[in-house]
C-alpha positions in Angstrom: -95.7 -42.5 40.9 -96.4 -38.8 41.5 -94.1 -38.9 44.5 -91.3 -40.5 42.5 -91.7 -37.9 39.7 -91.7 -35.1 42.3 -88.6 -36.5 43.9 -86.9 -37.0 40.4 -87.7 -33.4 39.6 -86.2 -32.2 42.9 -83.2 -34.4 42.3 -82.7 -32.9 38.8 -82.9 -29.4 40.3 -80.4 -30.3 43.0 -78.1 -31.9 40.5 -78.2 -28.7 38.3 -77.6 -26.5 41.3 -74.7 -28.7 42.3 -73.2 -28.6 38.8 -73.6 -24.8 38.7 -72.0 -24.5 42.2 -69.2 -26.8 41.2 -68.5 -24.8 38.0 -68.6 -21.6 40.0 -66.2 -23.1 42.5 -63.8 -24.2 39.8 -63.9 -20.7 38.2 -63.2 -19.1 41.6 -60.4 -21.6 42.2 -58.9 -20.8 38.8 -59.2 -17.0 39.5 -57.6 -17.5 42.9 -54.7 -19.4 41.3 -54.2 -16.6 38.8 -54.2 -14.0 41.6 -51.7 -16.1 43.6 -49.5 -16.3 40.6 -49.7 -12.5 40.1 -49.0 -12.0 43.8 -45.9 -14.3 43.6 -44.6 -12.4 40.6 -45.2 -9.1 42.3 -43.3 -10.2 45.4 -40.4 -11.4 43.2 -40.4 -8.0 41.4 -40.5 -6.1 44.7 -37.6 -8.2 46.0 -35.6 -7.6 42.8 -36.3 -3.9 42.9 -35.3 -3.8 46.5 -32.0 -5.4 45.7 -31.6 -3.1 42.7 -32.3 -0.1 45.1 -29.3 -1.1 47.2 -27.1 -1.3 44.1 -28.3 2.1 43.0 -27.5 3.6 46.4 -24.0 2.1 46.3 -23.6 3.4 42.7 -24.7 6.9 43.7 -22.4 7.0 46.6 -19.5 5.8 44.5 -20.2 8.3 41.7 -20.6 11.1 44.2 -17.1 10.3 45.5 -15.7 10.0 42.0 -17.3 13.3 40.9 -14.4 15.2 42.4 -12.0 13.2 40.2 -13.8 13.7 36.8 -12.0 16.9 35.7 -8.5 15.6 36.3 -9.2 12.1 34.9 -10.8 13.6 31.9 -7.8 15.9 31.4 -5.5 12.9 31.3 -7.9 11.0 29.0 -8.0 13.9 26.6 -4.3 14.3 26.6 -3.9 10.6 26.0 -6.3 10.6 23.0 -4.7 13.8 21.5 -1.0 13.1 22.0 0.1 9.7 23.1 -2.5 7.2 21.7 -0.2 6.3 18.8 2.8 5.3 20.8 3.7 1.9 22.4 2.0 0.8 25.5 5.1 1.2 27.7 5.7 4.8 26.4 2.0 5.7 26.9 2.1 4.4 30.4 5.2 6.3 31.2 3.7 9.5 29.8 0.4 9.0 31.7 2.4 8.4 34.9 4.5 11.5 34.4 1.4 13.6 33.5 -0.5 12.2 36.5 2.5 13.0 38.8 2.6 16.6 37.4 -1.2 17.1 38.0 -1.0 15.6 41.5 2.0 17.8 42.4 -0.2 20.8 41.3 -3.1 19.6 43.5 -5.4 18.5 40.7 -7.7 15.7 42.1 -7.2 12.4 40.3 -8.7 9.0 40.9 -6.6 6.2 42.6 -5.6 4.7 39.3 -5.9 6.8 36.2 -6.8 4.6 33.2 -7.5 6.7 30.1 -8.8 3.8 28.1 -11.5 3.0 30.7 -12.6 6.6 30.5 -12.6 6.8 26.7 -14.1 3.3 26.0 -16.0 0.4 27.5 -14.6 -3.1 27.9 -17.1 -4.2 25.2 -15.8 -1.6 22.7 -12.2 -2.6 23.4 -13.1 -6.2 22.8 -14.7 -5.2 19.6 -11.5 -3.5 18.5 -9.6 -6.6 19.3 -11.9 -8.7 17.1 -11.4 -6.2 14.3 -7.6 -6.9 14.5 -6.4 -4.0 16.6 -3.8 -4.8 19.2 -5.1 -5.3 22.7 -2.8 -2.7 24.2 
């Protein structure tokens, strides 16, 4: 009987150690899963930021090129807002074309297509004006 009791005690100790090791293993596995999830999210973020970096580089290059045209385009936009904004679309376009031609003839750098509205407002603002009942032109 003593041998059986001794073996039962050893078995109980081994079972407790096994349960403890199993619990520790599960905790480590859960921590590893959390770390793997964090790693996956970090890799996705780095990938997204890398793609965003390319977009920023392209934007900087485009803006650097457009920087030369800002004074002339702004001059047309200011003239548009101050003098021709109240006229019909056809008349405004004719005036802007004439003014653009005058500025180009006098060597004022202008963008390829001068659109005063795109300089003065965003597409979202213009859409908001349309929903408030203003004409789309």
